[in-house]
C-alpha positions, 0 to 999 in steps of 0.5 A: 654663159654656162660654166661648172657648177659652183666651183670657181672657174679659176684656171690657176691659183695665185702663185702660178698666175704669172707662170701661166701667162708667160707659158701662153705667150711663148711659142710651143717647141717643135721638132724637125717635122713641125710636131709640138714637143710635149714638155716632160717637166712634171707639173708644167702643162704642155702648150695646147695645139689650137684649132683654126677657129680658136686660133682666129678667135685668139688673134682677134681678141689679141688685136682688140686688147692691143687697141685698148692698150693704144692711145687712140681713144676713138678705138676704145668703145668699139673694142670693148663692145666687141670683147663683151660680145665675144664673151656673151656669145661664147658657148662652152661645156659646163666644166670648161672655162669659156674660150674668150676668158681663157685667151684674155687671161694672159692680158689681165694685168696689162688691162688692169694697168690700162684701166687705172690710167683711163680718165673717168667716164662711160668708157671707163665704166664699160671697161670695169664692166668687162674686167669684172667678168674677166676678174672671175678667172683671177679671183681668190680668197684675197682678191675679189676682183669680180666685185671690185670692178662691178662696184665701179660699173653699176649696171641694171642688166647683170643677168646678161653675163649669165648664171655662173657670173651671178653666182660668183659675184654673190660668193664674193659679196658674202666674203666682202660683207664679212670682211667689212663687218670685221673691220667695222666698215659701211656695207650699204653699197654691197647690200644694194648690189646683193638685192639686185641679184635676188630677183634674177636668182628667183626668176631662174630657179636658183632659190637656194642662191637667193636665200644663201646670199640674203643669209650671208648678209644677215637680211633673210627677212627681206626675201618676202618682198621678192616672192610671188605665187610661183616662187614662195613654196620652193623658197620656203621649202629650202629655208625650212630644210636648212634650219637643222644646219643653222646655228642659233639665232639664224635657225629661228629667223629662218623659221619666222620668215617662212612663217610670215611668207606662208601666212601671206600666201594663206598656207595656214597649216604650214604656217602653224607647223612652223609656229609649233616648231618655234614653240611660240604661242603668239604665232600659233594663235596668229595663224589659228585666228587668221582664217574663218574657214572652218575646215582649215581651222579644224585641221589646224586644231588637229595639228596643235593637238598632235603636239599636245598643246592645250588651247581653249577657243572662244564662244564662236559657233564652231567652238564645240567641234573645234575644242573637240579636235583640240582636246583629241577627244576622238583619238581613241575612236579613230584608232579603233577604226584603224584597228578595224580596217586592219582586222586586228581588234581581237586581243592578243595574249602575252603568250602570242607574243612570247611564242614560247613553243619556238624557243628550244624545248629545254628552256621553254618551261623555264622561261614560262614559270608562273612566278609573280615576277613573270606575271608582272612582266606579262601584265606589262606586255599585255598592256603594251600589246593591246594598248588603246584597244580597250580589250584584252584577255587578262585584265578587262572582264566582260562578265558583269558579276566579275568586274575585277580581274583575278590576275591582279592577285597573281602578282605581289605588292608593288607588282599589283600597282603596275598590274592595275596601272596597265589598265590605263594602257589598255584604255588609252585615249578612251576616257569614258570606257577607261573610267568604267573599267578602272572604277571597281578597283578604286574601292579596294582597301589594298594600298598598292591596288589603289595606287595602281588605279591612280596611275591607270587614270593618269595613263588613260588620260594622257594626251586627251582632255575632256571638259569634265576633267575626270583625272583632276577630280579623282587624282587630286583627292589622293595627294594627301593619302597616308600611303606613300605609294598612293601619293607617289602614284597620284603625283605620277598620274597628274604628270602623265595626264597633263603632260604639256598642258601648262595647267596652272591649277596644278601648281597649288597641289604639286609645288608644296610637295616639292618644297616640303622637307618633312616628306620622303625625298622620293615624293618631292622628286616625283612632284618635280618631275610631274611639274617638269612634264606638265610645263615642259619647254615653258621655262615656267618661273614659279616652278623653276624658282621652287626647284632651284630653291630646293637644290640650294637648300642646305637642310636638304643636303643629305636628302639630295644624295638619294638616288631619286634626286635625279628625277628632281634634276630632270624636272628642272631640265624639262622646263627648259626643253628646246629653250636653247640660250634661255637655259644659261641663267640656270647653268650659271646658278648651278655652277655656283652650287657646291653640291654633288648634284649640280654638275649632272643637273647642269648637263641635263638642263643643257641637253634638254635646252638644245634637244633636236637642234644638232648643235655641233658645239654642244656635242663636242662639249658632251664628248669632252665630258665623256673623255674625263677619267674619274679617279677611283677613290674620289668622293664624287665618283658616283656623281661624276659617273652619273654626269658622264651617263647623262652626257652620253644620252645627251649626245643622242638627244641633241643629234636626233632629227638630223640624219647626218648628225645621227650617223656620226653619233652612231660611230662615236658610240662605237668608240665609247663602247670600246674605250669607255668606263662601265658607267659610259658603256651602260648608257650607250645602248640607251642612247642608241635607242633614243636616236632612232625610236620606232625606226629599226635600222639594221646597223643599230639592232645588230650592234645592240644584239651584240651588246645584249650578250655583254659580260657586264650585265648592266650593259646587256639589260639596257641593250635588250630594252633598247632593242624594244624601243628601237622596234617599238610598235613595228612588229619587226620580224628580225627583232622578234626573232632576236628577242626570242633567242635572248629569252632562251639565252637568259632563261636563268637570269630573272632580271634579263628575262624580265627585260626581254619580255618588256622589249617584246611587249614594246616591239608589238606595241598596239599590235604594230600600229603605234610609234614612240618616235617623238618626231611627227608631221613628216618628221618636222616637229619634235614633240616635247612631251614624247621626248620627255617621256622617253628621256624619263624612262632612259634616265631611270635605266641608267641604274636599272637595278635600283629602279625598273628591275627593283621595285619601281618598274612603274616608271616604265609607264612614262613611255605612254606620253610618247605613244601615238598611232602611226596612221593616216585617217581621212575625214570630211568637213563635218569630221565624218570618216571618209574613205579615199585612195592614197599612195603610200611610199618612201618619202623623197627629199625634193629640196632644190630639185628642178621642176615638179619631182615626185615626193614619194617612191616605190608607192602602193595604193591603199584606201584610208585609214592606212598605217604609215611606217617611219620615213613613209609619206602618203599622197592622194591618188587623184584630185577629187578631194583637196587636203586641208593639211600639207602633210597626209599624216594623223587626222586629215580633213578633205574637202570636195574639189569644186573643179573635179569632174568624174 
């Protein structure tokens, strides 16, 4: 019995019920020729002219109803059977109410009265069965007739009434369940009925309905027992896809249920991805240890390594290779293989990026002056563009006699530190080569250069681990160096090298620096930030306690007004990244603090805790903060301004990863830009960059391009940087052109020009092969380490003149934790490179679609290794090989298909 899709087939609403009933029973008015006169009263439907067939059906049904209403009990059973038969065999279009229901509707109230007067027995049950179906046309918010009569007529064959009836019943069960919960009434009878509907839905490709009703009844865990080989994948796909739209704790329940189902059906890589999303070590270990298949375990190791989760495997025979995969040791090698395939191994110079010859000749020589500032910008650009390739034309010399590049001395003081540090970017993921290239600089007596080598060591080790652990050995020694710069760089280096590793040994080195009141607050704040990076999302108790004590310390009150304190707050916030409700204790403590930094810290901690969840209530809270008007002469003006800036960036952090939420937030940014105070306006471009990093959408970069000419220089500088983050690693031609125009426009403004150069470097990052988007594995998993790095850079840009444009430009290097190759590289079971053909196209959302829809559209066939843009997906061309991973992204292991015949 087909009807319209999902809307209740209610012919009229409650108030009009009787009117229509009388309307149907009255004879239509006719003129002298016998034609029906149309009723011209507005809103009153004209009586319908029935065909002979319909007239006959109506007469038969009227007669059957008469029999039920009479007193002869022998006629009841055959009359009921006949009516049921009419309903079941009627066919109708998807949008119309079936004829029998339409003609029976006017008799509904009389039938209800008759039902009440019948004695209990089989006939009464049969009557209730029919009234339950008829009740569909009479239900509304208050009257749940369909369910009311169904409970009085238990049946094992509900499916015979058709799909629409089942959906309607499910809808009413959900409503009734909520009503009973509110009134504290028992719910066993309706939950039993609901469980009878689940197998029907699963059998008839309505997985969404099955999941929804169990979700309404808060028993999603029980879906596992109804699934089989054919239905589990579609059900899990639907469940995982709805997670961004659910609130806590339902979102976790859904993920855990899907995890259990995947494990049961041996879909290990899918299970481990959900365990990673839940950030639950027990589940990760559970999935990892639930199979002995070496290839599958290695594939899981690559997925864990992509999320930068540090894990150690035991001493089984495959331990060495597994550990190698978990440590990302060969990431640099794979990345260079991609570069070779794309023929981009030749180094590029900053000039290749600036393309000054395309700028107007009047300004070209002005933007290329050989100043220390310009050279520093070029060092950054050179580092970003050649990142990971271990070759460039400025810093790394091939000449054995001249191991040190003279370029370093073309910059001044702190500029030398950032210039040497760019070596870390060049040798990213290649520890051995990196150490070799950085080594000559470590013996120089210049403090800034020594600091640069510490930072370079940390950057080069970011995301890759080795058993020898060179970063630990080299950097820890310098933590007590007399020079503040060397100590600072060493602290930063540790944070970058071990981001996300939860390495307990580092506590003894960094915690004392946080609580030492005798040293520069800058060092304490950076130690706090490094701890936040290392233990990101782990809510590590020792670190939390130390940071809270520092913020509560009265002796430090004056120190805590320093501009660097924001990084201490950020360190605390990062500990609770993705922890959702767990952060509430910290928020309560901060509320009790009478300290100007307590409110901004609380906002930061809260947005980190709910990052990527799309939680609507949090977004409303943040908008509320942006709404408050700050009094000009208030003492806390500066801190309230910081609070609002954090709230703006927080909007993006919470909404990222969910498309509808992103679009809504982008519209909100338009309003904030229009009506906001200066402190809000300068944070908006940064927030726009965070919502779509390495995904240059035209609507966003056009807006940013307008902001980059803003009268407020702070807004313009941040908009320029945002354009770089938006296009990071994409080589987007339109953005490249806009940035070249900006270089000419700002040729007299050294700060803005510096930022244009940085943005150009970001745009061509890794010669167009890297991404800084924190979402990976088919945009399902949010990398905490990547998001933490991006957030750190953006928070330093809230006050760009004090940090990035001042003497702390090295904070830009925090973005390296978000850098990852956007590639697909295929290996055989022994981890040797394997070239296969894959189709690469735009990913299509196939949730809830019938049959076996295509998952990509507009594809091209390429041979691996290949480059994947944002929103692209790859699939194998044929079934010669079986993929160990359900997502073809990053490093994928392939196995020969035993059933394949050439």
